[in-house]
C-alpha positions in Angstrom: 124.6 91.5 -111.6 122.9 88.4 -112.8 123.1 85.0 -111.0 124.4 86.5 -107.8 123.0 85.1 -104.5 121.2 87.5 -102.2 120.6 87.3 -98.5 117.1 87.4 -97.0 117.8 91.0 -96.1 118.3 92.3 -99.6 114.7 93.2 -99.9 115.1 95.5 -96.9 118.0 97.6 -98.4 118.6 96.6 -102.0 116.7 99.6 -103.4 117.6 102.2 -100.8 118.9 105.5 -102.2 122.7 105.6 -101.8 123.2 101.8 -101.3 125.9 100.3 -103.6 126.0 96.6 -104.0 128.9 94.6 -105.4 129.7 91.0 -106.3 131.4 89.6 -103.2 132.3 85.9 -103.8 129.1 85.3 -105.7 126.9 87.3 -103.4 125.2 90.7 -104.1 126.1 92.6 -101.0 126.2 96.2 -99.9 129.7 97.7 -100.0 128.3 101.0 -98.6 125.0 102.8 -97.8 126.0 106.4 -97.0 129.7 106.2 -97.6 132.6 104.1 -96.1 134.1 106.9 -94.1 130.7 107.9 -92.5 129.8 104.3 -91.7 133.3 103.6 -90.3 133.0 106.7 -88.0 129.5 105.7 -86.9 130.8 102.3 -85.7 133.8 103.8 -83.9 131.7 106.5 -82.2 128.1 105.2 -82.1 126.8 102.1 -83.8 126.5 100.3 -87.2 124.4 97.4 -88.4 125.9 94.9 -90.9 124.3 92.1 -92.9 126.8 89.3 -92.8 124.3 86.5 -93.6 126.5 85.2 -96.3 128.7 83.6 -93.7 128.5 79.8 -93.3 127.1 77.9 -90.3 127.7 74.2 -89.6 126.2 72.1 -86.8 128.5 69.4 -85.3 126.8 66.9 -83.0 127.4 63.6 -81.3 129.3 62.0 -78.5 132.6 62.4 -80.4 131.9 66.0 -81.5 134.4 67.5 -79.1 137.1 65.0 -79.9 136.6 65.6 -83.6 136.9 69.4 -83.3 140.0 68.9 -81.2 141.5 67.0 -84.1 140.6 69.5 -86.8 141.0 72.9 -85.1 144.0 74.6 -83.6 142.5 75.9 -80.4 141.5 73.8 -77.3 137.8 73.0 -77.6 137.9 71.3 -74.2 138.2 74.8 -72.6 134.8 75.7 -73.8 131.7 75.5 -71.7 128.1 75.7 -73.0 127.4 79.3 -73.9 131.0 80.1 -74.8 132.6 80.7 -78.2 136.2 80.7 -79.3 138.2 81.8 -82.3 140.1 79.0 -84.0 141.6 77.8 -87.3 141.4 74.7 -89.6 144.9 73.8 -90.9 146.3 71.6 -93.6 149.0 69.0 -92.6 151.7 71.5 -93.8 150.4 74.2 -91.4 148.7 76.3 -94.1 145.2 77.5 -93.2 142.0 76.0 -94.6 140.0 78.7 -92.9 139.6 80.7 -89.7 136.3 80.3 -87.8 134.3 80.6 -84.6 133.4 77.6 -82.6 130.2 77.9 -80.5 129.7 75.4 -77.7 125.9 74.8 -77.4 126.5 71.7 -75.2 129.1 69.1 -74.6 127.9 67.2 -77.7 126.6 70.1 -79.7 128.6 72.8 -81.5 128.1 75.4 -84.2 130.9 76.5 -86.5 130.8 79.8 -88.3 133.0 79.9 -91.4 133.9 82.4 -94.1 131.4 82.7 -97.0 134.0 82.1 -99.7 135.2 78.9 -98.0 131.8 77.2 -97.2 132.1 74.5 -99.8 135.8 73.9 -99.2 135.4 73.8 -95.4 132.4 71.5 -95.6 134.3 69.0 -97.8 137.3 69.2 -95.4 135.2 68.4 -92.4 133.2 65.7 -94.1 136.4 64.1 -95.2 137.8 63.9 -91.6 134.6 63.3 -89.5 134.1 59.9 -88.0 130.7 58.2 -88.7 129.7 58.9 -85.1 129.7 62.7 -85.7 126.7 64.3 -87.4 127.4 67.3 -89.5 124.7 69.6 -90.9 125.2 72.6 -93.2 122.6 75.2 -92.1 124.1 78.1 -93.9 121.1 78.8 -96.1 118.7 78.7 -93.2 120.4 81.2 -91.0 120.8 85.0 -91.3 123.5 86.9 -89.4 123.3 90.5 -88.3 126.2 92.3 -86.6 125.4 95.2 -84.3 128.7 97.0 -83.6 129.9 100.1 -81.8 129.9 101.8 -78.3 126.1 102.2 -78.4 125.4 98.5 -79.3 124.6 97.4 -75.8 122.2 100.3 -75.2 120.4 99.6 -78.4 120.0 95.9 -77.7 118.9 96.5 -74.1 115.9 98.6 -75.4 114.6 95.8 -77.7 114.9 92.6 -75.6 114.1 91.5 -72.1 117.3 89.4 -71.9 120.1 91.0 -70.1 122.8 91.3 -72.7 124.7 94.2 -71.2 126.4 91.9 -68.7 127.2 89.2 -71.2 131.0 88.7 -71.3 132.9 88.8 -74.5 132.8 85.6 -76.5 129.7 84.4 -74.6 126.3 83.9 -76.1 122.7 83.3 -75.2 120.2 81.3 -77.2 116.4 82.0 -77.7 116.8 85.8 -77.2 113.5 87.4 -78.3 114.1 90.1 -81.0 111.1 91.6 -82.7 109.2 88.3 -82.7 112.2 86.2 -83.7 114.3 83.9 -81.5 118.0 84.5 -82.0 121.4 83.2 -80.8 123.1 86.4 -79.7 126.9 86.5 -79.0 129.2 89.3 -77.8 131.5 89.0 -80.7 132.4 91.0 -83.8 134.9 91.9 -86.5 135.4 95.7 -86.0 137.5 96.2 -82.9 134.5 97.6 -81.1 132.0 96.2 -78.5 129.1 94.5 -80.3 126.9 91.6 -80.8 126.2 89.1 -83.6 122.7 87.7 -84.0 121.9 84.4 -85.7 118.3 83.8 -86.5 116.0 82.2 -89.1 116.6 83.8 -92.5 112.9 84.4 -93.1 112.6 86.4 -89.8 115.7 88.6 -90.4 114.1 91.5 -92.3 111.8 92.3 -89.3 114.8 92.3 -87.0 116.9 94.4 -89.3 114.2 97.0 -89.7 113.3 97.0 -86.1 116.9 97.5 -84.9 117.5 100.4 -87.3 114.2 102.0 -86.2 114.9 101.6 -82.5 118.6 102.4 -82.8 118.2 105.6 -84.8 118.1 107.8 -81.6 121.5 106.2 -80.7 123.0 107.1 -84.1 122.7 103.6 -85.5 123.2 103.4 -89.3 123.3 100.5 -91.8 127.0 99.7 -92.7 128.5 97.8 -95.6 131.4 95.6 -96.4 133.7 98.6 -97.1 133.5 99.9 -93.5 133.7 96.3 -92.2 137.0 95.9 -94.0 138.6 99.2 -92.8 137.4 98.6 -89.2 138.8 95.1 -89.0 142.0 96.3 -90.6 142.6 99.0 -88.0 142.1 96.4 -85.3 144.5 94.0 -87.1 141.9 91.3 -87.5 142.8 88.9 -90.3 140.9 88.4 -93.6 141.2 85.0 -95.2 142.8 85.3 -98.6 144.9 88.2 -97.5 146.4 87.7 -94.0 145.6 84.0 -94.0 145.7 81.4 -96.8 146.8 77.9 -97.7 150.4 79.2 -97.9 150.3 81.4 -94.7 150.4 79.7 -91.4 148.7 81.0 -88.2 152.1 81.5 -86.6 153.3 83.7 -89.6 150.0 85.6 -89.2 150.7 86.3 -85.5 147.9 84.1 -84.3 150.0 81.8 -82.1 147.7 82.4 -79.2 145.0 80.4 -80.9 147.3 77.5 -81.7 147.5 75.2 -78.7 150.4 73.0 -79.5 150.3 71.4 -76.0 146.7 70.2 -76.3 147.6 67.0 -78.1 147.6 66.0 -81.8 145.6 67.9 -84.4 145.9 68.4 -88.2 148.9 70.6 -88.9 150.4 70.3 -85.4 153.7 68.7 -86.5 154.4 71.4 -89.2 153.5 74.2 -86.8 155.7 72.7 -84.0 158.6 72.5 -86.4 158.0 76.1 -87.6 158.1 77.3 -84.0 161.2 75.4 -83.1 163.2 76.3 -86.3 162.1 79.9 -86.4 159.0 81.4 -88.1 160.3 82.4 -91.6 157.8 85.2 -92.3 155.9 87.5 -90.0 152.9 89.8 -90.5 153.8 93.3 -89.5 152.3 96.7 -89.5 153.9 99.3 -91.7 153.4 103.0 -92.3 154.3 104.9 -95.5 156.6 107.8 -94.8 156.4 109.1 -98.4 153.1 110.1 -100.0 151.2 107.1 -101.1 148.8 104.3 -100.0 150.0 100.7 -99.6 147.6 98.3 -101.2 147.3 94.5 -101.2 150.1 92.7 -103.2 152.4 95.7 -103.4 156.0 94.4 -103.1 157.9 95.3 -100.0 161.7 95.8 -100.0 164.5 96.2 -97.4 168.2 96.7 -97.9 167.5 96.6 -101.7 165.9 93.1 -101.5 162.4 91.9 -102.1 161.3 90.7 -98.6 157.5 90.3 -98.9 154.3 92.0 -99.8 151.4 94.0 -98.5 148.4 92.0 -97.5 146.0 94.9 -96.7 146.5 98.6 -96.8 144.6 101.9 -96.8 144.5 105.3 -95.4 143.1 104.7 -91.9 139.8 106.4 -91.6 140.3 106.8 -87.8 144.0 107.8 -87.7 144.4 109.5 -91.1 147.7 107.6 -91.6 148.7 105.5 -94.7 149.0 102.1 -93.1 149.4 98.5 -94.2 149.8 94.9 -93.0 152.6 93.1 -94.8 154.0 89.6 -94.7 157.7 89.9 -94.6 161.0 88.0 -94.0 161.2 87.8 -90.2 164.6 89.4 -90.2 163.0 92.6 -91.1 160.0 92.5 -88.7 161.4 94.6 -85.7 159.6 97.8 -84.9 160.9 100.9 -86.8 162.8 98.7 -89.4 163.2 100.8 -92.6 161.2 99.4 -95.5 160.2 100.4 -99.0 156.9 99.7 -100.7 156.8 99.7 -104.5 153.9 101.6 -105.9 153.5 101.9 -109.7 157.2 101.2 -110.2 158.4 103.6 -107.6 159.8 102.6 -104.2 158.4 104.7 -101.3 159.9 104.9 -97.8 158.1 103.1 -95.0 158.8 101.6 -91.6 157.5 98.8 -89.4 155.0 100.1 -86.8 153.1 98.6 -83.9 149.8 96.8 -84.3 146.9 96.9 -83.8 146.7 100.3 -85.2 143.5 101.0 -83.2 142.4 99.9 -79.8 139.1 100.9 -78.3 139.1 102.6 -74.9 137.1 100.6 -72.3 
């Protein structure tokens, strides 16, 4: 794999026995270390550590920073206080999605945006195009590494390696300058697995020491390194969207079931008019869960039928490692989105029986 980018952590795992790296959007990243099933189960039952340093980070600063983010994101940035994060989306004027992202409030005039790796350049261009001169934007993606510690044991593992009280940190809150193996990190109680967990942003050069220290300290708690394969099956079971599959320039947040993060009442923002009309006139397509009743596994882009008509397609599908059921997410005509609606999924020219089922497929017990 020539000309692929590597994170600063590659030197810590790139030559480990069993690790398998793939080309992921121009990055050489681990899809698995010991096996997707094993890593998935470790995160559900104990803990897993992910290298997600390929994600993008932008700083947004200035007296008009909040007003700017109100204009370009769908959620209400005014609800954030320093030390709080929120999930949000960037939309095009027609309601399609530029990207989904996290907004971190570091102060009333200081924010950090965390965006998808494959969209860094596109998102940056979009923000630069719409930012007033009074707002200072800085792309710090290359300077920051991101580690995700996820699973029921995550809080115990973190408590053993830092003096900062992270166990009582509420969800979607963060602390800055947390000492971890000699590095200062921004640590948030967020994640992409459906489990409790933390994400650690720190200088890229200092990430290997933190990665190795966490794995060493977390070993008695069952902590294992985990790759992109388990990250995808974990987020799928929790019905967390992946850009390019459940979200895109042609799929709106309302169609994807993310209306909670679209605050139409907050005032004007890019895409508001189109989303308001979509809500008033009826959302044409909806993202639903489906389960195959015949033997087979639904995969992305497989056509979905109802009453003999093509009504949509699968966006993500697999055999759930936790539930051992053949499940999928599918974007379908809203008229066929009710629970238990009979569907068919076409696999290799054959239509197999399926039905609409409730999502998320998995919820952690508190």
